[in-house]
N, C-alpha and C positions, 0 to 999 in steps of 0.2 A: 470364486473368486466373493472373499473378501471385499466392502466398500473401506473407503477411505474418508472422512469425517476431517476436512484441514478448514483452518481460517489462513487468506488470506491476507489480511491488514489489519495488524497488530504493534503498540507501539507498547516504548518500556518508558519508564522514568529514566534511567539511566540514562539514555541518549534521547530522546526528546521534550522541549521543553514542556509540550501541556502531556508529556506523560504523566499517571499519579502513581503506578504500578509497576513494583521494579521486580525485573527479566526471569531473575527464578521463581518468587509469583507467579505470575501469569503463567508461567510452565503448568505450573501446583492448579489453575484455576478451569485450565481448561484441557486435564487429565481428567479430574475431577467433574468439568461438564460432558465429559463421553468424547472428547474429540482425540483424532490419531496424529495430527500435526499441527503447529501452526507456523508459519512465513513472517520473520521477523525484521518490518516496515520501517525501519526509524527516519523521521524528517533528514533528509539529506542535501541542504541548501547551504545560501552563501552566510544564512546569518547564524545560522551553528557555527561552522568555520573560519569566521572572522573574528570570532571571540581570543582563536588561538595566536600570543605572540607569532612577531615574523621567523623569530628564529626557532619557534618547533617546526621540527619536519613534518611532512604530510605524514610518513608511516605514523608517526607517534599521535597525531591528530586522527587517522583512520581507529588505530588503536584505542583511541579515548573516545569516540564511537561507536565503537561494535562490545564497551560494555552490556551492554540490557541482553544484544543477540549471545554474547558469548555466556555472560547469566544464565540465561532462558537455556538454551544447550545442551549447557554444564549439568542441570536440571531435569530440563529431557534425556540425555543420557543415564541420568539414574532411575527415574522411575517411570520409564519405557512412552516417552515422546516425541515423537519429532519435531524440530525446529528446523528451519530451514532460512536462508538469508536473503534478504532481498532490501528495497531500499522504497520511500517514497520523495522520489523526487522535482525538485522546483524549478524549475532554471529562471535566470538573473531576469529575463525580457519579457517573463508573463506569469501570471496568479496563477493559473493551470500547477498541479499535480497529477505526477504520473507512477505505478506502480513498475516498478521495474524486475523481472527475473528474471533467473538463471547466470548470476553473478557472485561472486566468492570472495573471500578476505583479499584474496593475491589480487585482482581485478583493481579492485579498491584502490591498494597502493599502487597498482603501475598506472592508475588512473585518476590522474590528481583533478579537482574542481571542476566535476563534468557538469556542476550546474552553471559555469560559466560559456556553455555549447551553446545551447535554442535545441528546441525539440528537433529542426531538422537536421542540423550539424551528427547533433546525437544517433538521432535516426540512421541517419548513412555511416556513421563512424559504426556502432551498432551491426551492419549487415554484412559484413567485412569477415568475422567470422565464420570459419568452417562448422558440417554439420555434426552437430551433437557438443555444438557451442556455443550455442543462439542464445542471444536475449530478446525476451519478450518484454513489449510494454504497453501497458495499458491508462489509461486515461482512467483516473481518480476520478468519483462523484461530481462531473463533467456536466451537469445540472443544478447546482450548489450558487444560489445568488449569487451575479459579478461573475459567474464563470459559462464558458461554452465550450463544444466539441473542437478538438483539434484536428488538422485536417486528415482523412481516414487513411490519407497514403502514411505516415506518420505512426503511426500505433498497430498495436495488434488487436485490440478489445480494449471496451469498456466493461468501467465497475457500474454497471445495472441495479445493484442493491447495495447501498450504504447502510448499518446500520447505525453510527452514530445515534443516536436519538437526542442530542442537544444542537442537533444540522437541519435543516431542509435541506435534504438531496433531491430531492425532488424524482424519486426513484423510478414513478410509475412513468416518468417522459425519459428515464434512461431508456427504460427495458422497451419501450416503443421505438425509442431514435435507432437500438442497436437492431430491434430485430426488424425493423425497414431498411435496414442498409444492411442488414446481414452479418453483422460483429461479431465477432466471438465475446462471451457475454459471461463475467464473476461476481460474485457477490464476495462480501470481507464485511467482517464488524468494526471495524473498525476502529478497534479499540486503544481505550483508555486508561477508562479504571472501571470500579467493579458495575456500571451499571451495565456496560456494553458488551459482556462477558456473555460469549457464543448467539450474536447475536445475526451471525453471517458467518459465509461462508461456503464449500462448495462439498459434495459428495463423490469422492474419485471412484471408479466402477473398479480399480487395484491400487496398490499402494505402491508412495511415492518413499523412496529411502533419502535420494539425493532432491539437489536443485536439477540436473541434468534428465531427473524423468519424471519431477512437475514439469518444466518445461515441454519434455515432450507429450505430457498427459495434456496440458494443454494446450499444445498446436494441433491434436488429434482429435479436439472435442468434440471427444463422440461419450454418449453415457453421462457424461457431467449433470451433474443435480445440483443446484442451486439454493445453501440455507436462508432462509428468509425470518425477517419475527417483524412484525407490521406493530406491534404496543409502542406504546412510546409512553415511556415513566413521564410524571409529573416533574417537573424540576427548575427552579428558577432560574441557574445558571442558563437551562434550555430558553426561560424567554429573557433572555440577556443579552444571549446568542444569536436568538428570533429577530431583536431588534438588531442589532448589527445589523444581519444580513439585510434587515429591510433597509437600512441606511448605501451598503453595498449595491443597492441594487439600483436603488434610485440613484447613486453616484453615474452606476455606469448605464444607466439609461440616459441621462444629465451631458453624459461624453459623446455616447451617439449622435443624442441629436443636433449636438455641435458638429 
């Protein structure tokens, strides 16, 4: 059976303020890089949605949010790349971010402002769905400066490798933590711009054609290989980001002392 190479953490310019690559081009780049699929996980948070006037219906806001995913999916259909939908969800009460799989466009339209819930409420909400419609929650980059792991009973696993070369995600700490606690593990490039291409992902034991199949394979958690790229290219932006992360870490430590 042919293996399936997929990146679970990809952003687009249309829908993530930090994204620098349009969805159509993202699909092309990943196809050329030898991937079989990607999951578009644009940033879903209050900051993104509150820019709309209150008169704009929620469904229209979601249509705007989905522009990058839809552009990537359309291109993927033409070039033979599977493009699935996910989100990187950030709640209003915490700096943590979570990669959510098993959702679709209808779900996002029928359930507005998920970021208002908080992780505990969202976890309870997500477990109400029947078999075959499960939602999986993985904490993204849980050991970045100023971030800590979420309660383990509220998540399905963690991102043990985050390939973003401008961030210090302390991937070895994440891996050791996951192994110690026997957590499901995923890897993602955290793609925003060209230097992030194909730095992470998974090699699955079988092809996945839709989000239901992806959830099933992730839940089985068998025969999955992590894709990692430990080479860190030099970048002025990385130096600036590292300095910012150091400030966040010091502030976090100061708050804990008090």
